[in-house]
PQR file with spaces between the fields and no chain letter, atoms N, CA, C, O and H, PARSE charges and radii, in Angstrom:
ATOM       1  N    MET     1    -165.559  -17.495    9.567 -0.4000 1.5000
ATOM       2  CA   MET     1    -167.475  -16.565    9.788 -0.0000 2.0000
ATOM       3  C    MET     1    -167.463  -17.176    8.249  0.5500 1.7000
ATOM       4  O    MET     1    -166.497  -17.237    7.489 -0.5500 1.4000
ATOM       5  N    THR     2    -168.809  -17.606    8.020 -0.4000 1.5000
ATOM       6  CA   THR     2    -169.350  -17.746    6.261 -0.0000 2.0000
ATOM       7  C    THR     2    -170.337  -16.465    6.777  0.5500 1.7000
ATOM       8  O    THR     2    -170.968  -16.105    7.770 -0.5500 1.4000
ATOM       9  H    THR     2    -169.594  -17.556    8.638  0.4000 1.0000
ATOM      10  N    ILE     3    -169.939  -15.926    5.040 -0.4000 1.5000
ATOM      11  CA   ILE     3    -171.273  -14.765    4.526 -0.0000 2.0000
ATOM      12  C    ILE     3    -171.997  -15.407    3.311  0.5500 1.7000
ATOM      13  O    ILE     3    -171.821  -16.134    2.333 -0.5500 1.4000
ATOM      14  H    ILE     3    -169.426  -16.219    4.233  0.4000 1.0000
ATOM      15  N    VAL     4    -172.935  -14.673    3.996 -0.4000 1.5000
ATOM      16  CA   VAL     4    -174.450  -15.336    3.135 -0.0000 2.0000
ATOM      17  C    VAL     4    -175.265  -14.227    2.400  0.5500 1.7000
ATOM      18  O    VAL     4    -176.130  -13.482    2.860 -0.5500 1.4000
ATOM      19  H    VAL     4    -173.078  -14.082    4.790  0.4000 1.0000
ATOM      20  N    ARG     5    -174.922  -14.288    1.539 -0.4000 1.5000
ATOM      21  CA   ARG     5    -175.844  -13.060    0.598 -0.0000 2.0000
ATOM      22  C    ARG     5    -177.007  -14.180    0.126  0.5500 1.7000
ATOM      23  O    ARG     5    -177.097  -15.388    0.346 -0.5500 1.4000
ATOM      24  H    ARG     5    -174.220  -14.893    1.166  0.4000 1.0000
ATOM      25  N    ALA     6    -178.090  -12.985   -0.824 -0.4000 1.5000
ATOM      26  CA   ALA     6    -179.036  -13.815   -0.443 -0.0000 2.0000
ATOM      27  C    ALA     6    -179.487  -12.473   -2.354  0.5500 1.7000
ATOM      28  O    ALA     6    -179.864  -11.305   -2.259 -0.5500 1.4000
ATOM      29  H    ALA     6    -178.017  -12.004   -1.003  0.4000 1.0000
ATOM      30  N    ILE     7    -179.319  -13.013   -3.335 -0.4000 1.5000
ATOM      31  CA   ILE     7    -179.951  -12.316   -4.598 -0.0000 2.0000
ATOM      32  C    ILE     7    -181.358  -11.900   -5.140  0.5500 1.7000
ATOM      33  O    ILE     7    -181.642  -12.917   -5.774 -0.5500 1.4000
ATOM      34  H    ILE     7    -179.012  -13.961   -3.412  0.4000 1.0000
ATOM      35  N    ALA     8    -182.291  -11.155   -5.276 -0.4000 1.5000
ATOM      36  CA   ALA     8    -183.020  -11.586   -5.539 -0.0000 2.0000
ATOM      37  C    ALA     8    -184.039  -10.491   -7.036  0.5500 1.7000
ATOM      38  O    ALA     8    -183.670   -9.328   -6.875 -0.5500 1.4000
ATOM      39  H    ALA     8    -182.060  -10.330   -4.761  0.4000 1.0000
ATOM      40  N    ALA     9    -184.614  -10.527   -7.720 -0.4000 1.5000
ATOM      41  CA   ALA     9    -185.112  -10.315   -8.693 -0.0000 2.0000
ATOM      42  C    ALA     9    -186.758  -10.149   -8.977  0.5500 1.7000
ATOM      43  O    ALA     9    -187.592  -11.035   -9.162 -0.5500 1.4000
ATOM      44  H    ALA     9    -184.914  -11.472   -7.850  0.4000 1.0000
ATOM      45  N    VAL    10    -186.871   -9.129   -8.953 -0.4000 1.5000
ATOM      46  CA   VAL    10    -188.870   -8.860   -8.808 -0.0000 2.0000
ATOM      47  C    VAL    10    -189.388   -8.076  -10.189  0.5500 1.7000
ATOM      48  O    VAL    10    -189.659   -6.947   -9.780 -0.5500 1.4000
ATOM      49  H    VAL    10    -186.193   -8.410   -8.803  0.4000 1.0000
ATOM      50  N    SER    11    -189.604   -8.109  -11.329 -0.4000 1.5000
ATOM      51  CA   SER    11    -189.784   -7.005  -11.924 -0.0000 2.0000
ATOM      52  C    SER    11    -190.900   -5.995  -11.216  0.5500 1.7000
ATOM      53  O    SER    11    -191.093   -6.177  -10.014 -0.5500 1.4000
ATOM      54  H    SER    11    -189.384   -9.026  -11.661  0.4000 1.0000
ATOM      55  N    ARG    12    -191.530   -5.107  -11.781 -0.4000 1.5000
ATOM      56  CA   ARG    12    -192.626   -4.455  -11.544 -0.0000 2.0000
ATOM      57  C    ARG    12    -193.812   -4.421  -10.820  0.5500 1.7000
ATOM      58  O    ARG    12    -194.339   -3.896   -9.839 -0.5500 1.4000
ATOM      59  H    ARG    12    -191.373   -4.960  -12.758  0.4000 1.0000
ATOM      60  N    ASP    13    -194.084   -5.538  -12.108 -0.4000 1.5000
ATOM      61  CA   ASP    13    -195.652   -6.084  -11.462 -0.0000 2.0000
ATOM      62  C    ASP    13    -195.697   -7.430  -11.240  0.5500 1.7000
ATOM      63  O    ASP    13    -196.555   -8.252  -11.559 -0.5500 1.4000
ATOM      64  H    ASP    13    -193.655   -5.965  -12.905  0.4000 1.0000
ATOM      65  N    ASN    14    -194.302   -7.597  -10.446 -0.4000 1.5000
ATOM      66  CA   ASN    14    -193.933   -9.134   -8.822 -0.0000 2.0000
ATOM      67  C    ASN    14    -193.823  -10.232   -9.999  0.5500 1.7000
ATOM      68  O    ASN    14    -194.613  -11.164   -9.846 -0.5500 1.4000
ATOM      69  H    ASN    14    -193.605   -6.929  -10.187  0.4000 1.0000
ATOM      70  N    ILE    15    -193.053  -10.306  -11.075 -0.4000 1.5000
ATOM      71  CA   ILE    15    -192.906  -11.023  -11.950 -0.0000 2.0000
ATOM      72  C    ILE    15    -191.412  -11.800  -11.477  0.5500 1.7000
ATOM      73  O    ILE    15    -190.440  -11.068  -11.288 -0.5500 1.4000
ATOM      74  H    ILE    15    -192.411   -9.550  -11.200  0.4000 1.0000
ATOM      75  N    ILE    16    -191.286  -13.107  -11.317 -0.4000 1.5000
ATOM      76  CA   ILE    16    -189.646  -13.304  -11.263 -0.0000 2.0000
ATOM      77  C    ILE    16    -188.979  -14.276  -12.629  0.5500 1.7000
ATOM      78  O    ILE    16    -187.861  -14.767  -12.780 -0.5500 1.4000
ATOM      79  H    ILE    16    -192.076  -13.701  -11.470  0.4000 1.0000
ATOM      80  N    GLY    17    -189.962  -14.288  -13.327 -0.4000 1.5000
ATOM      81  CA   GLY    17    -189.287  -15.136  -14.654 -0.0000 2.0000
ATOM      82  C    GLY    17    -191.091  -15.680  -15.569  0.5500 1.7000
ATOM      83  O    GLY    17    -192.097  -16.142  -15.033 -0.5500 1.4000
ATOM      84  H    GLY    17    -190.871  -13.889  -13.204  0.4000 1.0000
ATOM      85  N    ILE    18    -190.880  -15.418  -16.773 -0.4000 1.5000
ATOM      86  CA   ILE    18    -191.317  -15.639  -17.941 -0.0000 2.0000
ATOM      87  C    ILE    18    -190.696  -17.150  -18.677  0.5500 1.7000
ATOM      88  O    ILE    18    -189.502  -17.122  -18.975 -0.5500 1.4000
ATOM      89  H    ILE    18    -190.063  -15.042  -17.209  0.4000 1.0000
ATOM      90  N    ASN    19    -191.481  -18.455  -18.970 -0.4000 1.5000
ATOM      91  CA   ASN    19    -190.749  -19.415  -19.091 -0.0000 2.0000
ATOM      92  C    ASN    19    -189.360  -19.681  -19.444  0.5500 1.7000
ATOM      93  O    ASN    19    -188.848  -19.852  -20.550 -0.5500 1.4000
ATOM      94  H    ASN    19    -192.450  -18.478  -18.728  0.4000 1.0000
ATOM      95  N    GLY    20    -188.883  -19.682  -18.329 -0.4000 1.5000
ATOM      96  CA   GLY    20    -187.813  -20.160  -17.836 -0.0000 2.0000
ATOM      97  C    GLY    20    -186.687  -18.951  -17.862  0.5500 1.7000
ATOM      98  O    GLY    20    -185.503  -19.028  -17.535 -0.5500 1.4000
ATOM      99  H    GLY    20    -189.299  -19.543  -17.430  0.4000 1.0000
ATOM     100  N    LYS    21    -187.356  -17.914  -18.309 -0.4000 1.5000
ATOM     101  CA   LYS    21    -186.002  -16.727  -18.513 -0.0000 2.0000
ATOM     102  C    LYS    21    -186.584  -15.270  -17.400  0.5500 1.7000
ATOM     103  O    LYS    21    -187.657  -15.192  -16.802 -0.5500 1.4000
ATOM     104  H    LYS    21    -188.318  -17.851  -18.575  0.4000 1.0000
ATOM     105  N    LEU    22    -185.580  -14.383  -17.422 -0.4000 1.5000
ATOM     106  CA   LEU    22    -185.899  -13.176  -16.492 -0.0000 2.0000
ATOM     107  C    LEU    22    -186.539  -12.537  -18.089  0.5500 1.7000
ATOM     108  O    LEU    22    -186.146  -12.643  -19.251 -0.5500 1.4000
ATOM     109  H    LEU    22    -184.707  -14.446  -17.907  0.4000 1.0000
ATOM     110  N    PRO    23    -187.956  -11.702  -17.288 -0.5600 1.5000
ATOM     111  CA   PRO    23    -188.524  -11.024  -18.576  0.2800 2.0000
ATOM     112  C    PRO    23    -187.751   -9.646  -18.548  0.5500 1.7000
ATOM     113  O    PRO    23    -188.528   -8.709  -18.733 -0.5500 1.4000
ATOM     114  N    TRP    24    -186.415   -9.256  -18.365 -0.4000 1.5000
ATOM     115  CA   TRP    24    -185.704   -8.467  -19.046 -0.0000 2.0000
ATOM     116  C    TRP    24    -185.155   -8.819  -18.690  0.5500 1.7000
ATOM     117  O    TRP    24    -185.104   -9.632  -17.767 -0.5500 1.4000
ATOM     118  H    TRP    24    -185.784  -10.017  -18.215  0.4000 1.0000
ATOM     119  N    HIS    25    -183.836   -7.894  -19.858 -0.4000 1.5000
ATOM     120  CA   HIS    25    -182.556   -7.553  -19.858 -0.0000 2.0000
ATOM     121  C    HIS    25    -181.358   -6.542  -20.013  0.5500 1.7000
ATOM     122  O    HIS    25    -180.681   -6.001  -20.888 -0.5500 1.4000
ATOM     123  H    HIS    25    -183.877   -7.234  -20.608  0.4000 1.0000
ATOM     124  N    LEU    26    -181.490   -6.605  -18.722 -0.4000 1.5000
ATOM     125  CA   LEU    26    -180.424   -5.716  -17.790 -0.0000 2.0000
ATOM     126  C    LEU    26    -178.387   -5.297  -17.831  0.5500 1.7000
ATOM     127  O    LEU    26    -177.810   -4.963  -16.796 -0.5500 1.4000
ATOM     128  H    LEU    26    -182.040   -7.045  -18.011  0.4000 1.0000
ATOM     129  N    PRO    27    -177.892   -5.379  -18.740 -0.5600 1.5000
ATOM     130  CA   PRO    27    -176.198   -5.922  -19.353  0.2800 2.0000
ATOM     131  C    PRO    27    -175.702   -5.911  -18.100  0.5500 1.7000
ATOM     132  O    PRO    27    -174.970   -6.836  -17.747 -0.5500 1.4000
ATOM     133  N    SER    28    -176.111   -4.568  -16.977 -0.4000 1.5000
ATOM     134  CA   SER    28    -175.601   -4.262  -15.527 -0.0000 2.0000
ATOM     135  C    SER    28    -175.785   -5.459  -14.119  0.5500 1.7000
ATOM     136  O    SER    28    -175.029   -5.903  -13.256 -0.5500 1.4000
ATOM     137  H    SER    28    -176.706   -3.817  -17.263  0.4000 1.0000
ATOM     138  N    ASP    29    -177.645   -5.693  -14.598 -0.4000 1.5000
ATOM     139  CA   ASP    29    -177.908   -6.467  -13.712 -0.0000 2.0000
ATOM     140  C    ASP    29    -176.949   -7.783  -13.809  0.5500 1.7000
ATOM     141  O    ASP    29    -176.600   -8.307  -12.752 -0.5500 1.4000
ATOM     142  H    ASP    29    -178.260   -5.332  -15.300  0.4000 1.0000
ATOM     143  N    SER    30    -176.439   -8.421  -15.260 -0.4000 1.5000
ATOM     144  CA   SER    30    -175.838   -9.881  -14.758 -0.0000 2.0000
ATOM     145  C    SER    30    -174.506   -9.558  -14.434  0.5500 1.7000
ATOM     146  O    SER    30    -173.874  -10.446  -13.863 -0.5500 1.4000
ATOM     147  H    SER    30    -176.722   -7.995  -16.119  0.4000 1.0000
ATOM     148  N    ALA    31    -173.802   -8.253  -14.716 -0.4000 1.5000
ATOM     149  CA   ALA    31    -172.957   -8.093  -14.587 -0.0000 2.0000
ATOM     150  C    ALA    31    -172.307   -7.932  -12.715  0.5500 1.7000
ATOM     151  O    ALA    31    -171.256   -8.256  -12.163 -0.5500 1.4000
ATOM     152  H    ALA    31    -174.316   -7.531  -15.180  0.4000 1.0000
ATOM     153  N    HIS    32    -173.453   -7.338  -12.299 -0.4000 1.5000
ATOM     154  CA   HIS    32    -173.724   -7.068  -10.565 -0.0000 2.0000
ATOM     155  C    HIS    32    -173.905   -8.742  -10.251  0.5500 1.7000
ATOM     156  O    HIS    32    -173.509   -8.975   -9.109 -0.5500 1.4000
ATOM     157  H    HIS    32    -174.307   -7.074  -12.747  0.4000 1.0000
ATOM     158  N    PHE    33    -174.262   -9.637  -10.762 -0.4000 1.5000
ATOM     159  CA   PHE    33    -174.805  -10.948  -10.247 -0.0000 2.0000
ATOM     160  C    PHE    33    -173.792  -12.016  -10.697  0.5500 1.7000
ATOM     161  O    PHE    33    -173.883  -13.173  -10.288 -0.5500 1.4000
ATOM     162  H    PHE    33    -174.583   -9.447  -11.689  0.4000 1.0000
ATOM     163  N    ARG    34    -172.648  -11.542  -11.699 -0.4000 1.5000
ATOM     164  CA   ARG    34    -171.221  -12.523  -11.860 -0.0000 2.0000
ATOM     165  C    ARG    34    -170.276  -11.974  -10.543  0.5500 1.7000
ATOM     166  O    ARG    34    -170.012  -12.668   -9.561 -0.5500 1.4000
ATOM     167  H    ARG    34    -172.575  -10.601  -12.031  0.4000 1.0000
ATOM     168  N    ALA    35    -169.861  -10.667  -10.739 -0.4000 1.5000
ATOM     169  CA   ALA    35    -169.356  -10.227   -9.797 -0.0000 2.0000
ATOM     170  C    ALA    35    -169.744  -10.358   -8.374  0.5500 1.7000
ATOM     171  O    ALA    35    -168.909  -10.444   -7.474 -0.5500 1.4000
ATOM     172  H    ALA    35    -170.075  -10.103  -11.536  0.4000 1.0000
ATOM     173  N    SER    36    -171.160  -10.373   -8.162 -0.4000 1.5000
ATOM     174  CA   SER    36    -171.394  -10.910   -6.445 -0.0000 2.0000
ATOM     175  C    SER    36    -171.566  -12.815   -6.366  0.5500 1.7000
ATOM     176  O    SER    36    -172.074  -13.374   -5.394 -0.5500 1.4000
ATOM     177  H    SER    36    -171.839  -10.303   -8.893  0.4000 1.0000
ATOM     178  N    THR    37    -171.271  -13.224   -7.037 -0.4000 1.5000
ATOM     179  CA   THR    37    -171.516  -14.138   -7.249 -0.0000 2.0000
ATOM     180  C    THR    37    -170.251  -15.348   -7.290  0.5500 1.7000
ATOM     181  O    THR    37    -170.283  -16.370   -6.605 -0.5500 1.4000
ATOM     182  H    THR    37    -170.859  -12.771   -7.827  0.4000 1.0000
ATOM     183  N    THR    38    -169.082  -14.963   -8.303 -0.4000 1.5000
ATOM     184  CA   THR    38    -168.226  -15.833   -8.466 -0.0000 2.0000
ATOM     185  C    THR    38    -167.139  -15.933   -7.754  0.5500 1.7000
ATOM     186  O    THR    38    -166.547  -15.039   -7.149 -0.5500 1.4000
ATOM     187  H    THR    38    -169.055  -14.132   -8.859  0.4000 1.0000
ATOM     188  N    GLY    39    -166.821  -17.353   -7.863 -0.4000 1.5000
ATOM     189  CA   GLY    39    -166.187  -17.678   -6.441 -0.0000 2.0000
ATOM     190  C    GLY    39    -166.504  -18.306   -5.245  0.5500 1.7000
ATOM     191  O    GLY    39    -165.701  -18.789   -4.447 -0.5500 1.4000
ATOM     192  H    GLY    39    -167.302  -18.079   -8.354  0.4000 1.0000
ATOM     193  N    GLY    40    -168.164  -18.263   -5.127 -0.4000 1.5000
ATOM     194  CA   GLY    40    -169.159  -18.402   -4.348 -0.0000 2.0000
ATOM     195  C    GLY    40    -169.964  -19.515   -4.552  0.5500 1.7000
ATOM     196  O    GLY    40    -169.762  -20.035   -5.649 -0.5500 1.4000
ATOM     197  H    GLY    40    -168.816  -17.870   -5.776  0.4000 1.0000
ATOM     198  N    THR    41    -170.734  -20.011   -3.927 -0.4000 1.5000
ATOM     199  CA   THR    41    -172.058  -21.088   -4.143 -0.0000 2.0000
ATOM     200  C    THR    41    -172.980  -20.768   -4.369  0.5500 1.7000
ATOM     201  O    THR    41    -173.661  -20.237   -3.492 -0.5500 1.4000
ATOM     202  H    THR    41    -170.898  -19.589   -3.036  0.4000 1.0000
ATOM     203  N    LEU    42    -173.576  -20.974   -5.972 -0.4000 1.5000
ATOM     204  CA   LEU    42    -175.300  -20.800   -6.222 -0.0000 2.0000
ATOM     205  C    LEU    42    -176.078  -21.834   -5.483  0.5500 1.7000
ATOM     206  O    LEU    42    -175.763  -23.021   -5.565 -0.5500 1.4000
ATOM     207  H    LEU    42    -173.024  -21.406   -6.684  0.4000 1.0000
ATOM     208  N    ILE    43    -177.047  -21.440   -4.793 -0.4000 1.5000
ATOM     209  CA   ILE    43    -177.770  -22.558   -4.476 -0.0000 2.0000
ATOM     210  C    ILE    43    -179.087  -21.997   -5.386  0.5500 1.7000
ATOM     211  O    ILE    43    -179.495  -20.839   -5.477 -0.5500 1.4000
ATOM     212  H    ILE    43    -177.303  -20.475   -4.726  0.4000 1.0000
ATOM     213  N    LEU    44    -179.637  -23.292   -6.063 -0.4000 1.5000
ATOM     214  CA   LEU    44    -180.534  -23.116   -7.473 -0.0000 2.0000
ATOM     215  C    LEU    44    -181.809  -24.232   -7.040  0.5500 1.7000
ATOM     216  O    LEU    44    -181.761  -25.406   -6.673 -0.5500 1.4000
ATOM     217  H    LEU    44    -179.306  -24.233   -5.990  0.4000 1.0000
ATOM     218  N    GLY    45    -182.737  -23.462   -7.223 -0.4000 1.5000
ATOM     219  CA   GLY    45    -183.604  -25.177   -7.587 -0.0000 2.0000
ATOM     220  C    GLY    45    -183.385  -25.877   -9.250  0.5500 1.7000
ATOM     221  O    GLY    45    -182.833  -25.263  -10.163 -0.5500 1.4000
ATOM     222  H    GLY    45    -182.775  -22.508   -7.521  0.4000 1.0000
ATOM     223  N    ARG    46    -183.881  -27.094   -9.351 -0.4000 1.5000
ATOM     224  CA   ARG    46    -183.466  -27.395  -10.775 -0.0000 2.0000
ATOM     225  C    ARG    46    -184.090  -27.485  -11.588  0.5500 1.7000
ATOM     226  O    ARG    46    -184.032  -28.475  -12.318 -0.5500 1.4000
ATOM     227  H    ARG    46    -184.330  -27.593   -8.609  0.4000 1.0000
ATOM     228  N    LEU    47    -185.212  -26.165  -11.857 -0.4000 1.5000
ATOM     229  CA   LEU    47    -185.212  -25.770  -13.047 -0.0000 2.0000
ATOM     230  C    LEU    47    -184.410  -24.246  -13.343  0.5500 1.7000
ATOM     231  O    LEU    47    -184.421  -23.561  -14.366 -0.5500 1.4000
ATOM     232  H    LEU    47    -185.259  -25.361  -11.265  0.4000 1.0000
ATOM     233  N    SER    48    -183.900  -24.075  -12.369 -0.4000 1.5000
ATOM     234  CA   SER    48    -183.346  -23.111  -12.903 -0.0000 2.0000
ATOM     235  C    SER    48    -182.293  -22.835  -13.380  0.5500 1.7000
ATOM     236  O    SER    48    -181.834  -22.000  -14.159 -0.5500 1.4000
ATOM     237  H    SER    48    -183.891  -24.631  -11.538  0.4000 1.0000
ATOM     238  N    TYR    49    -181.654  -24.431  -12.264 -0.4000 1.5000
ATOM     239  CA   TYR    49    -180.372  -25.186  -12.739 -0.0000 2.0000
ATOM     240  C    TYR    49    -180.069  -25.242  -14.319  0.5500 1.7000
ATOM     241  O    TYR    49    -179.211  -24.855  -15.113 -0.5500 1.4000
ATOM     242  H    TYR    49    -182.027  -25.109  -11.632  0.4000 1.0000
ATOM     243  N    GLU    50    -181.458  -26.059  -14.300 -0.4000 1.5000
ATOM     244  CA   GLU    50    -181.287  -26.720  -15.725 -0.0000 2.0000
ATOM     245  C    GLU    50    -181.843  -25.418  -17.431  0.5500 1.7000
ATOM     246  O    GLU    50    -181.667  -25.647  -18.627 -0.5500 1.4000
ATOM     247  H    GLU    50    -182.154  -26.374  -13.655  0.4000 1.0000
ATOM     248  N    ASP    51    -182.336  -24.475  -16.922 -0.4000 1.5000
ATOM     249  CA   ASP    51    -182.857  -23.117  -17.933 -0.0000 2.0000
ATOM     250  C    ASP    51    -181.163  -22.733  -17.569  0.5500 1.7000
ATOM     251  O    ASP    51    -181.300  -23.405  -18.591 -0.5500 1.4000
ATOM     252  H    ASP    51    -182.479  -24.289  -15.950  0.4000 1.0000
ATOM     253  N    ASP    52    -180.041  -22.442  -17.270 -0.4000 1.5000
ATOM     254  CA   ASP    52    -179.331  -22.216  -17.198 -0.0000 2.0000
ATOM     255  C    ASP    52    -178.029  -22.415  -18.093  0.5500 1.7000
ATOM     256  O    ASP    52    -177.096  -21.708  -18.473 -0.5500 1.4000
ATOM     257  H    ASP    52    -179.929  -21.896  -16.439  0.4000 1.0000
ATOM     258  N    GLY    53    -178.573  -24.166  -18.281 -0.4000 1.5000
ATOM     259  CA   GLY    53    -177.665  -24.408  -18.825 -0.0000 2.0000
ATOM     260  C    GLY    53    -176.764  -25.583  -18.132  0.5500 1.7000
ATOM     261  O    GLY    53    -175.950  -26.164  -18.850 -0.5500 1.4000
ATOM     262  H    GLY    53    -179.331  -24.741  -17.972  0.4000 1.0000
ATOM     263  N    GLY    54    -176.899  -25.989  -16.613 -0.4000 1.5000
ATOM     264  CA   GLY    54    -175.679  -26.727  -16.286 -0.0000 2.0000
ATOM     265  C    GLY    54    -174.561  -25.125  -15.380  0.5500 1.7000
ATOM     266  O    GLY    54    -174.424  -23.936  -15.668 -0.5500 1.4000
ATOM     267  H    GLY    54    -177.560  -25.517  -16.030  0.4000 1.0000
ATOM     268  N    PRO    55    -174.221  -25.689  -14.681 -0.5600 1.5000
ATOM     269  CA   PRO    55    -173.331  -25.201  -13.369  0.2800 2.0000
ATOM     270  C    PRO    55    -172.497  -23.882  -14.421  0.5500 1.7000
ATOM     271  O    PRO    55    -172.048  -23.962  -15.564 -0.5500 1.4000
ATOM     272  N    LEU    56    -172.556  -22.550  -13.305 -0.4000 1.5000
ATOM     273  CA   LEU    56    -172.025  -21.386  -14.204 -0.0000 2.0000
ATOM     274  C    LEU    56    -170.195  -21.152  -13.945  0.5500 1.7000
ATOM     275  O    LEU    56    -169.855  -21.938  -13.060 -0.5500 1.4000
ATOM     276  H    LEU    56    -172.921  -22.485  -12.376  0.4000 1.0000
ATOM     277  N    ASP    57    -169.413  -20.617  -14.273 -0.4000 1.5000
ATOM     278  CA   ASP    57    -168.464  -20.605  -14.221 -0.0000 2.0000
ATOM     279  C    ASP    57    -167.638  -19.594  -12.984  0.5500 1.7000
ATOM     280  O    ASP    57    -167.871  -18.419  -12.699 -0.5500 1.4000
ATOM     281  H    ASP    57    -169.690  -19.979  -14.991  0.4000 1.0000
ATOM     282  N    GLY    58    -166.748  -20.408  -12.480 -0.4000 1.5000
ATOM     283  CA   GLY    58    -166.246  -19.831  -11.317 -0.0000 2.0000
ATOM     284  C    GLY    58    -166.914  -20.170   -9.919  0.5500 1.7000
ATOM     285  O    GLY    58    -166.402  -20.001   -8.812 -0.5500 1.4000
ATOM     286  H    GLY    58    -166.558  -21.363  -12.712  0.4000 1.0000
ATOM     287  N    ARG    59    -168.473  -20.810  -10.279 -0.4000 1.5000
ATOM     288  CA   ARG    59    -168.927  -20.495   -9.145 -0.0000 2.0000
ATOM     289  C    ARG    59    -169.265  -22.310   -8.737  0.5500 1.7000
ATOM     290  O    ARG    59    -169.043  -23.111   -9.646 -0.5500 1.4000
ATOM     291  H    ARG    59    -168.889  -20.947  -11.178  0.4000 1.0000
ATOM     292  N    SER    60    -169.829  -22.901   -7.267 -0.4000 1.5000
ATOM     293  CA   SER    60    -170.408  -24.263   -6.915 -0.0000 2.0000
ATOM     294  C    SER    60    -171.443  -24.014   -7.314  0.5500 1.7000
ATOM     295  O    SER    60    -171.846  -22.898   -7.640 -0.5500 1.4000
ATOM     296  H    SER    60    -170.009  -22.251   -6.528  0.4000 1.0000
ATOM     297  N    THR    61    -172.254  -25.425   -7.356 -0.4000 1.5000
ATOM     298  CA   THR    61    -173.276  -25.183   -7.194 -0.0000 2.0000
ATOM     299  C    THR    61    -174.342  -25.998   -6.916  0.5500 1.7000
ATOM     300  O    THR    61    -174.658  -26.698   -7.878 -0.5500 1.4000
ATOM     301  H    THR    61    -171.926  -26.332   -7.091  0.4000 1.0000
ATOM     302  N    VAL    62    -175.411  -26.240   -5.326 -0.4000 1.5000
ATOM     303  CA   VAL    62    -175.963  -26.523   -4.721 -0.0000 2.0000
ATOM     304  C    VAL    62    -177.110  -26.989   -5.820  0.5500 1.7000
ATOM     305  O    VAL    62    -177.146  -26.096   -6.667 -0.5500 1.4000
ATOM     306  H    VAL    62    -175.155  -25.672   -4.544  0.4000 1.0000
ATOM     307  N    VAL    63    -177.889  -27.840   -6.087 -0.4000 1.5000
ATOM     308  CA   VAL    63    -178.959  -27.998   -6.732 -0.0000 2.0000
ATOM     309  C    VAL    63    -180.316  -28.847   -6.130  0.5500 1.7000
ATOM     310  O    VAL    63    -180.335  -30.078   -6.140 -0.5500 1.4000
ATOM     311  H    VAL    63    -177.860  -28.565   -5.399  0.4000 1.0000
ATOM     312  N    VAL    64    -181.444  -28.029   -5.608 -0.4000 1.5000
ATOM     313  CA   VAL    64    -182.375  -28.393   -4.490 -0.0000 2.0000
ATOM     314  C    VAL    64    -183.632  -28.672   -5.313  0.5500 1.7000
ATOM     315  O    VAL    64    -184.147  -27.704   -5.872 -0.5500 1.4000
ATOM     316  H    VAL    64    -181.428  -27.029   -5.600  0.4000 1.0000
ATOM     317  N    THR    65    -184.224  -29.954   -5.464 -0.4000 1.5000
ATOM     318  CA   THR    65    -185.708  -29.868   -6.242 -0.0000 2.0000
ATOM     319  C    THR    65    -186.813  -30.393   -4.811  0.5500 1.7000
ATOM     320  O    THR    65    -188.032  -30.464   -4.967 -0.5500 1.4000
ATOM     321  H    THR    65    -183.806  -30.740   -5.010  0.4000 1.0000
C-alpha cells in the first residue's frame, strides 16, 4: 500500500509565495516539512525545484513541468 501526503502552506491573505520564497519564516514549519518528507518522494514544479537549489537531502524528487 502506498501512502500519499499533501502539504500545503498559504498565508492568511492567501499568498503561497513571493519572488520564489515563502512569505514567512517559521522554523517549526521547516522542521515539520523536513520530518514529514524525509525518506519519501517530493513532487515539485520546475520553478520550486530550481528555487530550492535542486534536490533536497534524504528525499527523491519528481519535477513536473
